[in-house]
C-alpha positions as CSV (number, residue, x, y, z in Angstrom):
1,X,0.0,0.0,0.0
2,X,1.3,3.5,-0.9
3,X,1.8,5.6,2.1
4,X,0.7,9.2,2.1
5,X,2.3,12.0,4.1
6,X,4.2,12.0,7.3
7,X,3.9,9.7,10.2
8,X,1.6,7.1,8.5
9,X,0.5,4.5,11.0
10,X,-1.2,1.3,10.3
11,X,-5.0,1.4,9.8
12,X,-6.9,-0.9,12.2
13,X,-3.8,-1.6,14.1
14,X,-5.4,-1.4,17.5
15,X,-8.6,-2.9,16.6
16,X,-6.7,-5.9,15.4
17,X,-4.7,-6.1,18.5
18,X,-7.9,-6.2,20.6
19,X,-9.4,-8.9,18.3
20,X,-6.3,-11.0,18.7
21,X,-6.4,-10.6,22.5
22,X,-10.0,-11.6,22.7
23,X,-9.5,-14.5,20.3
24,X,-6.6,-15.8,22.3
25,X,-8.7,-16.0,25.4
26,X,-9.6,-19.8,26.1
27,X,-8.4,-20.8,22.7
28,X,-7.0,-24.1,23.6
29,X,-10.2,-24.9,25.7
30,X,-12.4,-24.1,22.5
31,X,-10.2,-26.3,20.4
32,X,-10.2,-29.1,22.8
33,X,-14.2,-29.0,23.0
34,X,-14.3,-28.8,19.3
35,X,-12.3,-31.9,18.9
36,X,-14.3,-33.7,21.4
37,X,-17.6,-32.9,19.9
38,X,-16.3,-33.7,16.4
39,X,-15.0,-37.0,17.6
40,X,-18.2,-37.9,19.3
41,X,-20.3,-37.1,16.3
42,X,-17.8,-39.2,14.1
43,X,-18.0,-42.2,16.5
44,X,-21.9,-42.1,16.4
45,X,-22.0,-41.8,12.6
46,X,-19.6,-44.7,12.1
47,X,-21.6,-46.9,14.5
48,X,-24.8,-46.2,12.6
49,X,-23.2,-46.5,9.1
50,X,-19.8,-47.2,7.7
51,X,-16.4,-46.2,9.3
52,X,-15.7,-43.4,6.5
53,X,-19.0,-41.8,7.3
54,X,-17.8,-41.2,10.8
55,X,-14.6,-39.4,9.4
56,X,-16.7,-37.4,7.1
57,X,-19.1,-36.4,9.9
58,X,-16.3,-35.6,12.3
59,X,-14.6,-33.2,9.8
60,X,-17.7,-31.5,8.9
61,X,-18.5,-31.0,12.5
62,X,-15.2,-29.7,13.2
63,X,-15.0,-27.3,10.3
64,X,-18.8,-26.1,11.1
65,X,-17.9,-25.4,14.7
66,X,-14.8,-23.5,13.8
67,X,-16.8,-21.3,11.2
68,X,-19.6,-20.7,13.8
69,X,-16.9,-19.6,16.5
70,X,-15.4,-17.3,14.0
71,X,-18.5,-15.6,12.5
72,X,-21.0,-15.7,15.5
73,X,-22.1,-12.2,16.7
74,X,-20.1,-10.9,19.7
75,X,-17.1,-8.7,20.6
76,X,-14.6,-10.9,18.9
77,X,-16.4,-10.9,15.6
78,X,-17.1,-7.0,16.0
79,X,-13.4,-6.3,16.6
80,X,-12.3,-8.4,13.5
81,X,-14.7,-6.8,11.3
82,X,-13.9,-3.3,12.6
83,X,-10.2,-4.0,12.0
84,X,-10.9,-5.2,8.5
85,X,-13.1,-2.2,7.6
86,X,-10.3,0.3,9.0
87,X,-7.8,-1.6,6.7
88,X,-9.9,-1.2,3.7
89,X,-10.5,2.4,4.4
90,X,-6.6,2.8,4.7
91,X,-6.1,1.3,1.4
92,X,-8.5,3.8,-0.2
93,X,-7.1,6.8,1.5
94,X,-3.7,5.9,0.4
95,X,-4.8,6.7,-3.2
96,X,-4.9,10.4,-2.3
97,X,-2.1,12.4,-3.7
98,X,0.6,12.5,-1.0
99,X,1.9,15.8,-2.4
100,X,-1.4,17.4,-1.1
101,X,-2.6,15.0,1.6
102,X,-1.3,13.7,4.8
103,X,-3.0,10.6,6.2
104,X,-2.8,9.4,9.9
105,X,-4.4,6.3,11.1
106,X,-5.5,4.9,14.5
107,X,-4.8,7.9,16.7
108,X,-5.5,8.7,20.3
109,X,-7.9,11.5,20.8
110,X,-6.8,14.4,22.9
111,X,-8.1,14.5,26.4
112,X,-10.4,11.5,25.7
113,X,-12.5,10.5,28.7
114,X,-11.8,6.9,28.0
115,X,-8.5,5.3,27.5
116,X,-9.7,3.5,24.4
117,X,-11.0,6.6,22.6
118,X,-9.2,6.8,19.2
119,X,-9.8,8.2,15.8
120,X,-9.8,5.8,13.0
121,X,-8.4,8.1,10.3
122,X,-7.3,11.8,10.1
123,X,-6.7,13.4,6.6
124,X,-5.1,16.8,6.5
125,X,-5.1,18.1,2.9
126,X,-5.4,20.9,0.5
127,X,-9.3,20.6,0.5
128,X,-9.6,20.4,4.2
129,X,-9.1,18.3,7.4
130,X,-11.3,15.2,7.8
131,X,-11.9,13.1,11.0
132,X,-13.0,9.8,9.6
133,X,-14.6,6.8,11.3
134,X,-14.8,3.3,9.5
135,X,-18.1,1.5,10.0
136,X,-19.3,-1.9,8.6
137,X,-23.1,-1.9,8.3
138,X,-25.8,-4.3,7.1
139,X,-24.5,-5.9,3.6
140,X,-26.6,-4.6,0.7
141,X,-28.9,-2.4,2.7
142,X,-29.4,1.1,1.4
143,X,-28.4,4.0,3.7
144,X,-30.5,7.2,3.7
145,X,-31.1,10.2,5.9
146,X,-34.8,10.7,6.6
147,X,-36.9,12.5,9.3
148,X,-33.6,13.6,11.1
149,X,-32.6,10.0,11.4
150,X,-30.1,7.7,9.7
151,X,-31.6,4.5,8.1
152,X,-29.9,1.4,6.8
153,X,-32.6,-0.4,5.0
154,X,-35.8,-0.4,7.0
155,X,-33.9,0.0,10.4
156,X,-32.9,3.3,12.0
157,X,-29.4,3.4,13.2
158,X,-28.1,5.6,16.0
159,X,-24.8,6.7,17.1
160,X,-23.1,6.0,13.7
161,X,-22.0,9.6,13.1
162,X,-21.7,10.8,16.6
163,X,-18.3,9.2,17.1
164,X,-16.9,11.0,14.0
165,X,-18.6,14.3,15.1
166,X,-17.2,14.2,18.7
167,X,-13.7,13.2,17.3
168,X,-13.8,16.3,14.8
169,X,-14.8,18.7,17.5
170,X,-12.0,17.4,19.6
171,X,-9.4,17.5,17.0
172,X,-10.5,21.0,15.6
173,X,-10.0,22.4,19.1
174,X,-6.7,20.9,19.6
175,X,-5.3,22.0,16.2
176,X,-6.7,25.5,16.4
177,X,-5.0,26.1,19.8
178,X,-1.6,24.8,18.3
179,X,-1.6,26.6,15.0
180,X,-3.1,29.8,16.2
181,X,-6.0,30.1,14.0
182,X,-9.5,28.6,13.7
183,X,-9.3,25.1,12.0
184,X,-12.4,23.3,10.9
185,X,-12.5,19.7,10.9
186,X,-15.2,17.7,8.9
187,X,-16.7,14.6,10.4
188,X,-17.1,11.7,8.0
189,X,-18.0,8.1,8.1
190,X,-16.6,5.6,5.5
191,X,-19.4,2.9,5.1
192,X,-18.6,-0.7,4.3
193,X,-21.3,-3.3,3.4
194,X,-24.3,-1.0,3.1
195,X,-25.1,0.9,-0.1
196,X,-24.5,4.6,-0.2
197,X,-25.6,7.1,-2.9
198,X,-22.7,8.1,-5.1
199,X,-22.9,11.7,-3.8
200,X,-23.0,10.5,-0.2
201,X,-25.5,10.9,2.6
202,X,-25.4,13.7,5.1
203,X,-26.9,13.8,8.6
204,X,-26.3,17.0,10.4
205,X,-22.6,17.9,10.0
206,X,-21.6,14.2,9.3
207,X,-20.9,13.1,5.8
208,X,-21.3,9.4,4.9
209,X,-19.6,8.0,1.8
210,X,-19.0,4.5,0.4
211,X,-15.3,3.3,0.8
212,X,-14.9,3.3,-3.0
213,X,-15.9,7.0,-3.3
214,X,-13.9,8.4,-0.3
215,X,-10.8,9.5,-2.4
216,X,-12.7,11.3,-4.9
217,X,-15.2,12.9,-2.3
218,X,-12.1,14.3,-0.4
219,X,-10.0,15.4,-3.4
220,X,-12.8,17.0,-5.3
221,X,-13.6,19.6,-2.7
222,X,-12.4,23.2,-3.2
223,X,-8.9,23.9,-2.1
224,X,-8.7,25.9,1.1
225,X,-5.3,25.4,2.4
226,X,-1.8,26.0,0.9
227,X,0.9,23.2,0.9
228,X,2.6,25.0,3.7
229,X,-0.4,25.2,5.9
230,X,-1.1,21.4,5.2
231,X,2.4,20.4,6.2
232,X,2.4,22.6,9.5
233,X,-1.1,21.2,10.5
234,X,0.0,17.6,9.8
235,X,3.1,18.0,11.8
236,X,1.0,19.3,14.8
237,X,-1.3,16.4,14.3
238,X,1.5,13.9,14.3
239,X,3.0,15.4,17.4
240,X,-0.1,15.6,19.6
241,X,-2.2,12.7,18.3
242,X,0.0,9.7,19.2
243,X,-0.6,6.3,17.8
244,X,-3.0,4.2,19.6
245,X,-0.9,1.1,19.4
246,X,2.0,3.0,21.0
247,X,-0.3,3.8,23.8
248,X,-1.5,0.3,24.2
249,X,1.9,-1.2,24.2
250,X,3.2,1.3,26.7
251,X,0.4,0.7,29.1
């Protein structure tokens, strides 16, 4: 993946770290249980039919149980999918011209009330500054904003844009203090899975775009900063928004 700008960190690094930690808990107990269940099913099948039927059943049960454990709803699956979505967004953002855009990933938010509060992606570029959250929503469902609510298919979803909005406000306050003039940060959500209109969806101040459209959506906005301003703001962001993984490892 081509890197853009200074201080590029790995997209989804902390989410993947949390996924691996959760997945490692009781791993051997789960594997032992899976093997016992598969063997028991195989013995029963062999007793009822022929010996090779027992082998086939045992293998199918083992594989089926492993697939269920990997994809069943829960924190482990959520962290894995979140990390995957962030990495995909990172690959899309890497298509921005590095001469005019600096991209930071997985950064600790300033003065966060929770140690785990982080910003998935920050883009500092000629067309503005964007605080970006990556979200995976229901596959194939259409996203729309209606009646002051955000809908994915027939279901309303709440809180999807609030994380990006709070992060944008927090980053804007920090950058404005450090550079000495007002800096506006646009909150944005990159949507994976759900269908989003080509021009995006807007709810309040938050912009929602499909992952494939995000480089064009950012690069096509009017230029508001000079290259020198972009470099200066990016350097401040790099200094004051440390990598989430560095914080996790240090703690």
